[in-house]
N, C-alpha and C positions, 0 to 999 in steps of 0.2 A: 120778802117785802119788795114791791115794785120800786124802781128808782126812776126819777124824772131828771133827765139831763136837758138843760135849757141855757142858752147863751144869748145875750143881746149886746151888740156892738154899739158903743156910744162915743160921742165926741165930747168928752169932759175931762177935766183934770182929776187926779186921784183925790185931792182934797174935796172937790165938789161931790164926787161919788161917795166918799166917806160921810160927808154931812148928810147926803140924801139917804144913806142907810142907817144913820144914827139919830136923826132928828125928825120927829113926827111931822112937823110942818113942811120940812124939805121933802120927806117921803110923799106927802100928799101932793106936793107940786109936781112930782114926777109920775104920778099915777092918775088914771081916770077913775071916777067914782069916789067912794068913801074909803078913808084910811082911819081906822080906830084902834085904840089900845095904847100900849106902852112898849117902847123899844128898849128892852132891858132883859137880862138873863132871868128866866123863870116867869116872865110875863108873856102875854098873848097880844100879837099884832094881827089885826084882821083887815084884809084888802077886799073890798066889794066893788068890782069894776062895773057891775050892772045888777039890777034886782034879781035875786034868786041865785047869784053866783058869788060865793065867798071863799077866800083862802085865809086860813089862820095858822 
């Protein structure tokens, strides 16, 4: 299986990053395009930065 290694350096506190990764509204504020779904184990979160390109 292919593995994607990706890193983004950000200037934010750990608590701000945690909120951004665990709250759908915060996640949407950090990403371009649409953010849909639920941030929870067993659920699906879909990021659509532009039409025709989605990550779930």
